[in-house]
C-alpha positions as CSV (number, residue, x, y, z in Angstrom):
1,M,92.6,144.3,97.4
2,I,90.3,141.9,98.6
3,S,92.2,138.2,97.8
4,L,90.8,134.8,97.0
5,Y,92.4,131.8,98.0
6,G,91.6,128.5,96.4
7,I,92.2,125.6,93.8
8,K,91.2,126.8,90.6
9,N,88.9,123.8,89.6
10,C,87.0,124.0,93.0
11,D,83.3,124.2,92.1
12,T,82.8,125.9,95.5
13,I,85.7,128.7,93.9
14,K,83.8,128.9,91.1
15,K,81.0,129.9,92.5
16,A,82.9,132.4,94.6
17,R,84.4,133.9,91.6
18,K,80.9,134.4,90.0
19,W,79.3,135.9,92.4
20,L,82.0,138.4,93.1
21,E,82.6,139.2,89.7
22,S,78.5,139.5,89.1
23,N,78.8,141.9,92.3
24,G,81.4,144.1,90.5
25,I,83.9,143.5,93.1
26,D,87.9,143.5,92.1
27,Y,89.4,141.0,94.0
28,R,93.2,138.8,93.2
29,F,92.5,134.8,93.2
30,H,95.5,133.1,94.2
31,D,95.8,129.3,93.9
32,Y,97.1,127.5,96.0
33,R,98.9,125.0,93.7
34,S,100.2,127.1,91.0
35,D,101.3,130.3,93.4
36,G,102.2,128.6,95.9
37,L,101.7,129.0,99.7
38,E,104.0,130.4,102.5
39,R,104.1,128.3,105.9
40,A,104.0,132.0,107.8
41,Q,100.5,132.7,106.1
42,L,99.1,129.5,107.1
43,E,99.9,129.5,110.8
44,S,98.7,133.4,110.6
45,W,95.6,132.0,109.3
46,A,95.5,128.7,112.0
47,A,96.2,131.2,114.4
48,E,92.9,133.6,113.6
49,L,90.5,131.1,112.2
50,G,91.1,127.9,113.6
51,W,93.4,125.1,112.4
52,E,90.5,122.8,112.7
53,A,88.4,124.9,110.7
54,L,90.7,125.4,108.0
55,L,91.4,121.7,107.4
56,N,89.2,120.5,104.7
57,K,87.8,116.9,106.4
58,R,85.3,116.3,103.7
59,G,87.4,116.3,100.7
60,T,89.3,113.0,99.6
61,T,92.6,114.5,100.0
62,W,91.9,114.1,103.7
63,R,89.7,111.3,103.5
64,T,92.6,109.2,101.7
65,Q,95.0,110.0,104.9
66,P,95.8,106.7,106.7
67,D,94.0,106.6,110.4
68,S,97.1,106.7,112.0
69,V,97.8,110.6,110.6
70,K,94.0,111.7,110.9
71,N,94.2,109.8,114.7
72,S,96.8,112.3,115.5
73,I,96.5,115.0,113.7
74,D,97.3,117.9,115.5
75,E,98.0,122.0,114.9
76,A,101.1,121.4,113.8
77,S,100.8,118.8,111.8
78,A,97.5,120.1,110.2
79,I,99.6,122.8,108.5
80,S,102.6,120.7,107.4
81,L,99.9,118.6,105.4
82,M,98.1,121.6,104.6
83,L,101.4,123.0,103.0
84,Q,102.0,119.5,101.4
85,Q,98.6,119.0,100.1
86,P,96.7,122.8,99.5
87,A,93.8,121.0,98.4
88,M,93.5,119.8,102.3
89,I,92.4,123.6,103.2
90,K,89.1,124.8,103.0
91,R,88.1,126.7,100.7
92,P,87.8,129.3,99.7
93,L,89.2,131.4,102.1
94,L,87.9,135.1,101.6
95,D,90.7,137.9,102.5
96,T,89.0,141.1,102.6
97,G,92.0,142.9,103.9
98,T,90.6,143.9,107.7
99,A,88.8,139.8,108.0
100,R,89.6,136.3,106.9
101,H,86.5,133.8,106.4
102,L,86.0,130.4,105.4
103,G,83.3,128.6,103.0
104,F,80.9,130.4,100.2
105,K,77.5,131.7,101.2
106,D,75.6,134.6,98.7
107,A,74.6,136.3,102.1
108,D,77.6,136.2,104.1
109,Y,79.8,137.7,101.0
110,A,77.0,140.1,100.7
111,T,77.4,140.8,104.3
112,W,80.8,141.1,104.3
113,L,81.7,142.7,101.3
114,Q,78.6,144.9,100.7
115,G,78.2,146.1,104.4
């Protein structure tokens, strides 16, 4: 089963969900805020995708962090921050069952899901 991870009110999540639905792709949506997130899963994603790629530094949540946090960020502190504030996880995260992918672009989803 394909899983899409993110936050339901995120515009990029809405675009990804619309694409999946309009292409008839069955998926499960997992909202970090309402469904939670386990440390082990986040650590697994960080190992596969890289914690730097997983940490959303473009969002408001990151920008509001003190400089002391931003300047000393490493994998352990990034994972802790993302668990405390899931909005700091890059969205969407698409899990096809065999691979995980970050972000949304129509062409990428077509390649990953329609082969």
